[in-house]
Legacy VTK file of the C-alpha trace (Angstrom):
# vtk DataFile Version 3.0
C-alpha trace
ASCII
DATASET POLYDATA
POINTS 531 float
0.131 -0.124 0.112
1.076 3.462 -0.655
0.602 5.662 2.179
2.763 8.645 0.893
5.968 9.990 1.750
5.211 13.034 3.678
6.849 14.125 6.414
5.207 14.097 9.664
4.110 17.371 10.690
0.648 18.870 12.447
-2.601 18.670 10.656
-2.602 23.101 11.469
0.473 23.183 9.770
-0.023 21.286 6.614
-3.637 23.175 6.468
-1.674 26.285 7.053
0.462 25.518 3.851
-2.049 25.080 1.602
-3.678 28.173 2.826
0.011 30.008 2.058
-0.221 28.330 -1.034
-3.034 29.600 -2.277
-2.014 33.338 -0.552
0.672 33.122 -2.420
-0.842 32.290 -5.808
-3.572 34.808 -5.322
-0.542 37.586 -4.529
1.115 35.818 -7.834
-1.648 36.509 -9.673
-2.657 40.340 -8.697
0.951 41.471 -8.963
0.779 40.093 -12.365
-2.501 41.838 -13.385
-0.875 45.175 -11.518
2.198 44.615 -13.822
-0.076 44.514 -16.764
-2.210 47.092 -16.459
1.347 49.257 -15.065
2.163 48.689 -18.242
-0.238 49.159 -20.318
-1.152 52.522 -18.773
2.556 53.592 -19.566
1.364 52.819 -23.310
-2.028 54.118 -23.334
-1.668 57.103 -20.099
2.431 57.600 -20.279
2.673 60.270 -17.616
6.116 62.046 -18.137
8.567 63.591 -15.637
8.669 67.023 -17.120
10.118 68.945 -13.971
12.967 65.907 -13.857
13.979 66.951 -16.963
14.287 70.363 -16.594
16.052 69.863 -13.851
18.652 68.483 -15.051
18.785 70.803 -18.085
19.545 73.469 -15.915
22.248 72.074 -13.997
23.928 70.432 -17.197
26.516 72.531 -19.468
26.340 72.778 -23.264
29.203 70.519 -23.495
27.332 67.379 -22.041
23.993 68.154 -23.843
24.942 65.479 -26.065
24.653 62.671 -23.520
21.097 63.747 -22.989
18.717 61.615 -23.612
15.121 62.747 -22.907
13.638 59.149 -23.035
13.883 58.523 -19.111
11.787 62.019 -18.664
9.771 62.127 -21.410
9.366 58.273 -22.435
9.419 56.982 -25.853
8.286 58.866 -29.098
9.968 61.910 -27.409
12.631 64.822 -28.817
14.648 67.313 -26.948
15.663 70.609 -28.885
18.089 73.250 -27.499
18.846 76.416 -28.454
20.741 79.482 -28.007
19.138 83.125 -27.736
19.226 83.520 -31.640
17.342 80.194 -31.370
20.130 78.404 -33.481
19.960 74.947 -32.573
22.511 73.869 -30.075
21.858 70.144 -29.830
18.935 67.666 -30.586
17.911 64.106 -29.004
15.186 61.784 -29.663
13.823 62.072 -32.942
14.817 65.806 -33.388
16.978 64.663 -36.234
16.601 66.799 -38.975
13.760 68.668 -37.814
13.588 72.855 -37.969
11.452 75.918 -36.128
11.260 79.117 -37.483
11.078 82.244 -35.001
7.082 82.100 -36.623
6.803 78.828 -35.461
8.476 79.178 -32.269
6.483 82.101 -30.980
3.446 79.533 -31.353
4.817 77.104 -29.203
3.471 77.488 -25.787
6.037 77.805 -22.745
5.257 74.847 -20.384
5.097 76.775 -17.131
2.403 78.836 -18.140
-1.006 78.514 -16.481
-2.830 79.434 -20.035
-3.166 77.570 -22.940
-4.950 77.847 -26.286
-7.850 76.362 -27.910
-8.688 76.407 -31.467
-12.392 75.853 -32.677
-13.253 75.685 -36.405
-16.435 77.502 -36.810
-19.437 76.757 -39.731
-18.634 78.227 -43.181
-21.763 80.961 -42.221
-20.132 82.315 -39.149
-20.007 86.028 -38.559
-16.376 86.193 -36.651
-14.747 84.028 -38.699
-13.720 80.514 -40.002
-11.415 79.932 -36.611
-11.993 81.046 -32.926
-8.824 81.104 -30.896
-9.253 81.649 -27.046
-6.557 81.833 -23.955
-7.836 80.106 -21.397
-6.622 80.140 -17.761
-6.689 77.582 -15.207
-7.265 79.042 -12.159
-6.440 77.832 -8.378
-10.105 76.129 -7.829
-9.642 73.669 -10.932
-12.144 75.954 -12.820
-11.232 77.538 -16.813
-11.466 81.213 -17.619
-11.031 83.459 -21.018
-8.468 85.520 -20.704
-8.479 86.603 -24.707
-10.144 85.234 -28.411
-9.091 86.003 -32.160
-11.238 84.925 -35.356
-9.304 83.967 -37.995
-10.432 83.276 -41.063
-10.478 80.528 -43.822
-6.805 81.261 -44.741
-6.051 81.438 -41.201
-5.588 85.593 -41.502
-6.055 87.229 -38.258
-9.497 89.420 -38.299
-10.015 90.496 -35.169
-9.883 89.401 -31.112
-7.627 90.327 -28.534
-4.476 88.269 -28.907
-2.510 86.635 -31.768
-2.739 90.235 -33.998
-0.391 89.777 -36.851
-0.485 90.279 -40.667
1.026 87.161 -41.919
-1.698 83.915 -42.325
-1.373 81.335 -39.472
0.141 78.147 -40.955
-1.637 74.840 -40.119
1.750 73.539 -38.173
1.251 76.925 -36.509
-1.737 76.221 -34.982
-1.201 72.771 -33.963
1.632 74.494 -31.762
-0.788 77.073 -30.486
-3.029 74.150 -29.433
0.411 72.349 -27.882
0.244 69.416 -30.271
2.842 68.650 -33.205
1.239 67.204 -35.193
1.529 63.765 -34.473
-1.049 63.353 -31.628
2.471 64.513 -29.157
2.406 67.473 -27.269
5.030 70.196 -27.578
6.274 72.734 -25.146
8.787 75.257 -24.803
11.043 75.918 -21.887
13.474 78.919 -21.459
16.184 78.323 -18.230
19.524 79.428 -17.272
22.032 76.459 -17.306
24.973 75.864 -15.160
26.897 78.277 -17.180
24.323 81.267 -16.862
23.819 80.889 -20.354
20.098 81.524 -21.843
18.721 78.539 -23.258
15.222 77.343 -24.426
14.572 74.096 -24.823
12.110 72.694 -26.967
10.378 68.994 -26.435
7.877 67.037 -27.220
6.389 63.615 -26.208
3.340 61.545 -25.972
0.788 62.769 -23.452
-2.493 61.266 -22.207
-5.791 62.459 -23.169
-9.729 62.290 -21.782
-9.593 59.392 -24.697
-6.725 57.768 -23.677
-7.542 57.877 -19.831
-11.340 56.578 -20.529
-9.549 53.748 -22.583
-7.596 52.615 -20.146
-10.398 53.120 -17.238
-12.150 50.757 -19.551
-9.511 48.098 -19.492
-8.745 48.833 -16.413
-12.742 47.917 -14.883
-12.413 45.092 -16.774
-9.913 43.929 -15.476
-10.817 44.580 -11.614
-14.193 42.644 -12.625
-12.331 40.035 -13.664
-10.486 39.740 -10.687
-13.477 37.941 -8.874
-13.390 34.855 -11.137
-9.658 34.467 -11.263
-10.104 34.817 -7.309
-12.746 31.615 -7.370
-10.766 30.040 -10.168
-8.247 29.752 -7.701
-10.360 28.843 -4.602
-11.534 26.305 -6.546
-8.116 24.701 -7.671
-6.777 24.929 -4.236
-9.701 22.934 -2.936
-9.317 20.643 -5.304
-5.883 20.053 -4.823
-6.557 20.001 -1.054
-8.607 17.798 -1.381
-6.618 15.548 -3.324
-3.814 15.431 -1.126
-6.797 14.476 1.907
-7.911 12.142 0.197
-4.450 10.566 -0.552
-3.931 10.900 3.367
-7.139 9.291 4.054
-7.308 6.445 1.264
-5.229 4.053 3.631
-7.016 4.830 6.415
-10.116 3.874 4.832
-8.238 0.849 3.061
-7.482 -0.304 6.467
-10.690 -0.295 7.679
-12.062 -2.141 4.668
-8.557 -4.966 5.462
-10.090 -5.446 8.838
-13.634 -6.204 7.794
-12.349 -8.369 5.307
-9.888 -9.532 8.026
-6.738 -8.835 6.275
-3.764 -7.107 7.631
-4.297 -3.127 7.723
-1.123 -2.061 5.481
-0.691 1.080 7.995
2.950 0.542 9.318
4.636 2.267 6.732
2.011 5.526 7.081
3.135 9.425 7.010
1.536 11.840 7.644
0.354 14.777 9.718
0.748 13.917 13.697
-3.255 13.923 13.972
-3.277 10.961 10.971
-0.200 9.283 12.123
-1.621 9.258 15.581
-5.295 8.038 14.182
-3.079 5.261 12.188
-1.029 4.085 14.969
-4.138 4.050 17.292
-5.610 2.009 14.649
-2.449 -0.221 14.223
-2.614 -0.679 18.178
-6.381 -1.992 18.170
-5.701 -4.286 15.266
-3.062 -6.081 17.451
-5.492 -6.080 20.263
-7.905 -7.352 17.872
-5.410 -10.033 16.764
-4.393 -10.842 20.306
-8.213 -10.767 21.616
-9.237 -13.459 18.332
-6.479 -15.170 19.362
-7.852 -15.372 23.230
-10.753 -15.805 22.118
-9.209 -19.272 20.157
-7.613 -20.241 22.747
-10.064 -20.034 25.302
-12.641 -21.693 23.122
-10.121 -24.609 22.635
-9.512 -24.788 26.461
-13.498 -24.435 27.465
-13.835 -27.252 24.713
-11.469 -29.216 26.474
-12.902 -28.400 29.920
-16.169 -29.888 28.724
-14.403 -33.060 27.618
-12.221 -33.751 30.888
-15.400 -32.507 32.884
-17.849 -35.360 30.942
-14.368 -37.864 30.748
-14.226 -37.620 35.226
-18.137 -36.954 35.104
-18.923 -40.016 33.026
-16.290 -42.525 35.104
-18.144 -41.903 38.148
-21.586 -42.067 37.023
-20.901 -45.109 35.167
-19.706 -46.822 38.363
-22.570 -44.943 40.103
-25.093 -46.602 37.894
-23.266 -50.254 37.438
-23.402 -50.787 40.849
-26.689 -49.306 41.814
-28.449 -51.526 38.936
-26.289 -54.593 41.028
-27.862 -53.987 44.112
-31.689 -53.259 42.767
-31.016 -56.423 40.747
-29.766 -58.312 43.558
-27.222 -59.523 41.805
-24.571 -58.731 44.863
-23.726 -60.956 47.626
-24.806 -59.437 51.088
-21.494 -59.649 52.465
-20.823 -57.303 49.261
-23.462 -54.554 49.839
-21.658 -52.550 52.307
-18.704 -51.866 49.537
-20.839 -51.243 46.672
-22.493 -48.865 48.792
-19.160 -46.959 49.880
-18.024 -46.967 46.053
-21.048 -44.851 45.109
-21.206 -42.679 47.634
-17.234 -42.042 46.926
-17.877 -41.397 43.585
-20.547 -39.390 44.245
-18.363 -37.162 46.407
-16.676 -37.062 43.326
-19.455 -35.680 41.252
-20.050 -33.425 43.993
-16.320 -31.938 43.927
-15.844 -31.552 40.095
-19.471 -29.486 39.996
-18.908 -27.606 42.405
-15.600 -26.731 41.234
-16.918 -25.951 38.404
-19.665 -23.389 40.148
-17.153 -21.705 41.760
-14.915 -20.384 39.135
-17.857 -19.359 36.975
-19.253 -17.539 39.895
-15.682 -15.649 40.125
-15.730 -15.127 36.709
-19.102 -13.315 36.434
-17.933 -9.213 36.721
-20.846 -9.114 39.317
-19.262 -11.289 41.858
-20.084 -9.726 45.542
-16.875 -9.693 47.587
-17.189 -9.252 51.017
-13.874 -7.665 51.569
-12.975 -5.787 55.417
-10.047 -4.884 57.208
-8.057 -8.787 57.937
-5.228 -9.021 59.952
-2.959 -11.123 56.829
-0.657 -12.498 59.563
-3.708 -13.135 61.498
-5.502 -14.938 58.718
-2.842 -17.125 58.038
-1.395 -18.439 60.978
-5.667 -19.083 61.289
-5.894 -21.212 58.792
-2.275 -23.240 58.623
-3.273 -24.334 62.498
-6.485 -25.772 61.249
-4.414 -27.782 58.622
-1.646 -28.895 60.475
-3.002 -31.830 61.912
-4.132 -33.442 58.403
-1.242 -32.129 56.396
1.257 -33.686 59.208
-1.278 -37.060 59.367
-0.556 -37.352 55.302
3.087 -37.193 55.642
3.664 -33.736 55.285
5.998 -31.190 57.109
4.658 -27.721 57.773
6.805 -24.592 58.791
5.448 -21.070 59.113
7.031 -17.932 59.457
4.873 -15.456 60.357
5.395 -11.408 62.111
3.812 -11.492 65.093
2.867 -7.995 64.144
-0.293 -6.908 62.195
-0.112 -6.831 58.224
-3.509 -5.365 57.427
-5.456 -6.100 53.985
-8.831 -6.027 52.564
-10.008 -8.982 51.972
-12.994 -11.543 51.976
-11.740 -13.727 54.537
-13.406 -16.888 52.425
-12.380 -16.155 49.500
-8.623 -15.293 50.921
-8.700 -18.720 52.647
-9.700 -20.169 49.471
-6.765 -18.804 47.232
-4.371 -20.492 50.221
-6.237 -24.240 50.389
-5.937 -24.391 46.392
-2.506 -24.211 46.467
-2.109 -25.915 49.991
-4.175 -28.945 48.591
-1.944 -28.919 45.035
1.085 -29.366 46.859
-0.700 -31.998 48.607
-2.091 -33.903 45.861
1.000 -33.727 43.785
3.699 -34.377 45.474
4.676 -37.465 48.184
4.743 -37.694 51.639
7.497 -36.742 53.046
7.730 -33.237 51.519
7.938 -29.939 53.283
5.505 -26.805 53.424
6.802 -23.312 54.051
4.758 -20.873 54.409
5.810 -17.564 54.822
3.873 -13.799 55.395
6.049 -10.229 54.995
5.410 -6.888 54.105
7.213 -4.557 51.309
6.917 -1.570 49.886
2.632 -1.375 50.241
2.366 -4.761 49.867
1.521 -7.809 51.679
2.877 -10.873 50.228
2.137 -15.158 51.523
5.000 -17.038 50.207
3.805 -20.655 50.115
6.844 -23.313 48.857
7.052 -27.469 48.572
10.150 -29.216 47.727
8.370 -31.866 45.893
8.773 -32.285 42.382
7.573 -29.256 40.817
6.784 -27.753 37.489
7.773 -28.559 34.077
9.171 -25.616 32.248
6.534 -25.581 29.446
4.011 -25.884 31.922
4.649 -22.529 33.438
3.320 -19.964 31.430
-0.402 -21.327 31.715
-0.049 -22.507 34.976
-2.521 -20.092 36.252
-5.026 -20.188 33.511
-7.811 -21.962 34.130
-8.824 -25.289 32.169
-5.166 -26.231 32.643
-6.028 -29.644 34.416
-3.529 -31.477 37.330
-2.639 -34.316 35.797
-1.337 -32.084 32.967
0.429 -29.872 35.502
2.227 -32.785 37.953
1.025 -36.291 36.691
-0.723 -37.425 39.688
-4.411 -37.496 37.091
-6.085 -35.677 39.504
-8.221 -32.361 39.785
-10.061 -30.111 37.224
-7.279 -27.977 35.863
-9.583 -25.033 37.591
-7.786 -24.733 41.443
-5.039 -21.771 40.429
-7.216 -20.370 37.956
-9.279 -19.739 40.703
-6.492 -18.583 43.044
-5.283 -16.001 40.764
-9.206 -14.887 39.958
-9.528 -14.353 43.886
-6.163 -12.037 43.932
-7.535 -10.455 40.769
-10.491 -9.429 42.703
-8.466 -7.976 46.245
-6.259 -6.014 43.596
-3.581 -8.501 43.942
-2.252 -11.283 41.783
-0.388 -14.640 42.319
2.460 -15.923 40.052
4.658 -19.119 40.207
8.475 -18.087 41.686
11.990 -19.961 40.912
12.857 -22.063 44.439
16.128 -20.738 45.824
19.596 -22.157 44.239
20.129 -25.661 44.490
16.562 -26.189 46.062
13.428 -27.874 44.202
9.614 -27.868 44.537
7.402 -25.119 43.651
7.389 -21.536 44.939
3.742 -19.395 45.084
3.762 -15.882 46.252
0.117 -13.979 47.101
0.113 -10.440 46.804
-2.321 -7.927 48.268
-2.231 -4.223 48.794
-1.271 -3.452 52.155
-4.102 -0.631 54.005
LINES 1 532
531 0 1 2 3 4 5 6 7 8 9 10 11 12 13 14 15 16 17 18 19 20 21 22 23 24 25 26 27 28 29 30 31 32 33 34 35 36 37 38 39 40 41 42 43 44 45 46 47 48 49 50 51 52 53 54 55 56 57 58 59 60 61 62 63 64 65 66 67 68 69 70 71 72 73 74 75 76 77 78 79 80 81 82 83 84 85 86 87 88 89 90 91 92 93 94 95 96 97 98 99 100 101 102 103 104 105 106 107 108 109 110 111 112 113 114 115 116 117 118 119 120 121 122 123 124 125 126 127 128 129 130 131 132 133 134 135 136 137 138 139 140 141 142 143 144 145 146 147 148 149 150 151 152 153 154 155 156 157 158 159 160 161 162 163 164 165 166 167 168 169 170 171 172 173 174 175 176 177 178 179 180 181 182 183 184 185 186 187 188 189 190 191 192 193 194 195 196 197 198 199 200 201 202 203 204 205 206 207 208 209 210 211 212 213 214 215 216 217 218 219 220 221 222 223 224 225 226 227 228 229 230 231 232 233 234 235 236 237 238 239 240 241 242 243 244 245 246 247 248 249 250 251 252 253 254 255 256 257 258 259 260 261 262 263 264 265 266 267 268 269 270 271 272 273 274 275 276 277 278 279 280 281 282 283 284 285 286 287 288 289 290 291 292 293 294 295 296 297 298 299 300 301 302 303 304 305 306 307 308 309 310 311 312 313 314 315 316 317 318 319 320 321 322 323 324 325 326 327 328 329 330 331 332 333 334 335 336 337 338 339 340 341 342 343 344 345 346 347 348 349 350 351 352 353 354 355 356 357 358 359 360 361 362 363 364 365 366 367 368 369 370 371 372 373 374 375 376 377 378 379 380 381 382 383 384 385 386 387 388 389 390 391 392 393 394 395 396 397 398 399 400 401 402 403 404 405 406 407 408 409 410 411 412 413 414 415 416 417 418 419 420 421 422 423 424 425 426 427 428 429 430 431 432 433 434 435 436 437 438 439 440 441 442 443 444 445 446 447 448 449 450 451 452 453 454 455 456 457 458 459 460 461 462 463 464 465 466 467 468 469 470 471 472 473 474 475 476 477 478 479 480 481 482 483 484 485 486 487 488 489 490 491 492 493 494 495 496 497 498 499 500 501 502 503 504 505 506 507 508 509 510 511 512 513 514 515 516 517 518 519 520 521 522 523 524 525 526 527 528 529 530
């Protein structure tokens, strides 16, 4: 399964990276739009830096004029011509090569620093004043326009009347263009008189592309269209980033979804090499833990099912033998097939076998009861030393008559625990009964009570046959039969499992420990929390 190769990082960082990517994408697009609009504005509606050029001219000597390029100030398709006081050309730059101005033409070129402008209007043929109307307009401080003079020209552009531009000689078409501030190629043309760095009076004539109302309208129309396109561009980038993010998230979730499907199909999840954000990685790790727990649970279930089947088989076998004997002997007595002197022997056998059946049923019932979650446990404050001493005092004579030696090491002080007295006696009894049942006479039993690190311990040891290594791991599991553990052919295999369950109900545990070096037998340690 491909699980991706993302480094381990947090989900917040993962989402933040995608948001930053989305933001950068939009910034790049908007920057590109801005640069295109700026380039288009410079092309359609250029903004010349005339003030910068004029400042440079005032600090430049005549000998350095040839190095002066007007394009950086006036833009492309511009020109510059420098004249002396007599109108002679000192220098020409840009497209000024081969261009000349007459004295009349120079007089018609308007000064750049004046606030007045000449406006030319062509009138109808039947107009009373003339064919052309020239007006001098002046811009006031509030931005309004006022007329400061006028002149009428006839159809031959000869001055007829007015208050400005009176002369005998007719105006040429080029002169009319210059009066309006245009150079005949739809460029603005201006004149400027200044004193250079050498203190000499000079006159600069320059022309350049200027944006008019038409150009500005065109630019704003295009700009408005571009601005309106930003909304679909933003929505498009958002849709792209959402799609891209969804694909990345799907790639991260795909292994998890596949793992769930594999779990349902009883197949390995394949999440061992999963890489992704920390939260997703933790989810994968927890899924692996759950998978491992389910696997162990299933193995445990199968094992318990097998042990339960074995228990039923063993109980059936153990019950079948005494029941068969009871049935046979009872039938013989009923049918009068026994001699009078054998009847007591038959009845004794029936009683013993009935006791064996009763013992098996009681043991099985006790384990089933302890395994229930609502098993009632009557715990109260008990002196463990007194309880153990009392139990072994009651069993001492019985064990001694059976050929077993008992040695006890019980401190005189009290060790207090919270315990169900009857259940704890049952736990010790199972261990003592096993030792008595599966060891030969002459075996020594040792019991010791001690306290260490807040826990009380009961050690019950014997120096008998011991327990084979292959059985130690499963010794406290239910249904490990006594004949498998000790080889005597007796027991239900539930005694030690009952002991373990009783200690668990008390918050403790029981374990099998190794005998002392050079020793033999079995050592059982029962642990309880002290109070």
